[in-house]
N, C-alpha and C positions, 0 to 999 in steps of 0.2 A: 471556173476555167483552169484547163489543166496546163501543164509546164509546155505541152507542145503549142498549144491555142498561145499563150503568151509567147511563145519563142517568134511564132508565125507574125503575130502582132509588132513584135519590135521590127521585124525584117519587113514587113509592108511600110515602114516609115522610109527605108533607104531602097527599097525596091525601085520605084521610079527612076532614082540615079542609076542602077545597074541596066536597068532596062534602055534607059537613053544611050548607052554605051553598046547595045547588043547583046548584053548579060543577064545573068539572073542567078538564082540560089535556089536549093530544094534542103529541107533537112531530113537528112537520112537517118537519124537516130538521136535520142539524148539517153545517156548512160546512167545509171545509178549514182555514180560520182558528181553528175552535173555537167558532164561534156558533152556540147553539143556538135555534132559531127555533120557537116554540109557537103553538098555536091556544087560545084560551082559550075554553071551552066552557061551555053553559048560562049561570047568574046572574053566571059570572067575566067573562063577554062585555059585558055591560052594567052591571055593577055600577061606582059610582065610586069605590068603592076598590080596583078591580082593579089600578091603577097601583102601591099600595100593596103588594097581594100580591105582585105579582110582582117587587118589588125586595126586601121584606122576607123574602118565604116564599119564593118558587120558585127566585129566581137563587139566593139565601143556600143553599138544599138542594142546588142542583147543583152550584154552584162550590164547594162543601166537598168534598162527595163524589167529583167529578171533577176533578180540577186543571188537567186538558187544557184546559178549558172557559175561554173568554176573556170571553163576552159573552153574556147571555139575552135575547133579545127576543119580543113577541108580534106576530106577524105582521096579528092583527086588531084591533090599539089604535092610535087615532088617532096618527100621529106625533109630534104636538106632545107627546103624554103619554109618550114615551119620552124625552124632553130629560134 
């Protein structure tokens, strides 16, 4: 199983929760440094709690399941939200 498949598998564990709130997430890129770049979709892209969802839910699920991943960022979140 390649890195993208492993990340997708990790996302499947939290996707039902995202979809329950009208959102979702897609993998845009995995860099050679192990950074996963995600796009927040639906309500996840505009929800004021999306930063917490990214850090507490999505990032934790991916990094726990795929140790090679060093960081998870959302490409469509404001830069200051990711500090």
